N, C-alpha and C positions, 0 to 999 in steps of 0.2 A: 482406491489407492491407499496403501498403508504408509505410515511414517517410515522413512529410511532407518536402517539399523543404527546409523551413526547418531541418532537423536535419543538421548536417555529419557526414561519415564519421568525423572525429576525435572528435566528441562521442559518437557511438554506440560507438566503440571504448573510450572512457574509462569508460563506464557512468554518467557524471554529466552531466546536462543542465540547462540554465539557462532560467529564464523569470521575468520580473518582478523581477529582481535576486536570485532565490533559486535554489539548486542542488539538484536532485533526483536520486535513483537508485532503482532497483528493488532492494529488499533480497532476499537469497536465501530468506528466510522465505516470501516470496510466490511463489517459483518453483513450489511444489507446485500452485498454482492453474492453472498452465499445463501442467505436466509430469506430474502424478500422476493417472492415471485413477481411482484409488481415493479421491481426496480428496472428503470429503463436503460441503464448503462450496461457495461459488461457484467454478465452473470456468470458465476463459476459453479458448475455442476459436475458431478462425478468425482469430486474430491472434497474431503472435509477440511476445516480450517487448519487443524494441527498438521495434517499431511501436506497441505499446501505450503505452510510456512517452512516445514522441514525440507520440502523440495527447493524452495527459494534459498534456504540456507546452504543446502548441498551445492546448488548452482554457484552461489557467491563464494563458497569455500574453494571451488574449482576455478572460478573466474572472478577474483576479487576486484570488480570494477564498479565504482559508484560514479554515475554521470551527473554533472551539475544540472539542476533544474531552474525554474523561473526565479527563484530567490535562494539566498544562501542556506536557508533551512530546508530546502527541498533537493532531493537527489532521486535518481532513477537506477533501477537494475533492469536491464533488458535481457530476456531469456526466451528460449523456444517455448511455444505454447504446449503444455502437456495436459491441458484440461479440456473440457467440453465447453469452452467459453461461449456465452450467448449474449446477444444484444437484442433487446426487445423480444425475448423468448424465441429468437431464431438463431440456429447454429450459424456461427460466423465461419464460412468455409475458408476465408483468407486470413484468419487470425493466426498467422504463423508465429507471432511473437506475443509475449506478455510484457507490458510496461508496468513494472512494480514501482509505484510512486511512494516515496518515503518522506516523512517529515522528521525533523530532529525532535528528540524528547523535550527539549526546552520549548519548541514551538507548540507541541501538543499540550504541554502544561499551560502555556500562555493562553491558548484558545479555550482550554477547559476552564481556566480561571475566569475568563471573560463570559463564557456561556456554559455553565455546568450542565452536563447531561449524563445520566447514569452514574456508574461508579467512577471515582476519580482515577486517572491513570496512575500507574506505579510511579514512585519518585523518579524525577528526571535523571538522577545520577545512577539509576539501576539499569538503564538501557540507553542505547545511542540513537536508534532509528525506529520509528513506528511505520508499518505499512498502512497507509491511509486510503489507497485506492489501487485498483488493478485495471489496466486497459488492454483488451485484446486488439491487436492491430497487425497489419501486413508488413511492417518495417521494424527494424531494431534500433530506432532512434526516436527522439521526442517529436511528436506531431503537434501542430498548433492546438491550443486549448479551445474547447467550445466557448463561444462568447458568453454564455450564461455562467460558466465556471470562472472565466476571467473577471466578469463583473462581480460575482460573489466574493472571489478572493481579494478584490480591490477594496471591499468593505472593511471596516475595522473589525477587530476580533469581537467587539461587543455586539456586532451585527451578524456574526456567524461566518465572517470571512477570515482570511489569513492575515490581512493587514498589509499585504504586499501590493504596491501600486502597479496598475496595468502598464505594460510597456508595449508600444506598437512599433518596435524596431524591425 
């Protein structure tokens, strides 16, 4: 899949794309879903990172809806699955939708400051939302978090979590 024509070469080079007045980027935390054959969650094959983000931006430009997530710094974009999404290296036949999980730039900066890894993110004022994870699923709404993800997120940022406390409502 190639990037849609609406995305300029300069925008692809910067890593930050805009739609609906918001600026998005693919966070390195999500790279494993494209690059790591051993990753046990949703794997994205048949599309490169730049084309993937361009498709998300095109979808958001046409349907500018951000759905609230488990914390105020978390949002979702739900869109039809256009990839060969895999889980545990098996094609997911019922992955009709992709749940694009976003964290605010401020939260990404906070987590990186607590546990630096790789290059620092761009300045928080240069983008609004980072794509931190993608889940292939059968429905276009948020499904419950895996218990291990909930537990990790409840840890403080200094321990690799988001710092948001688990809620069992």
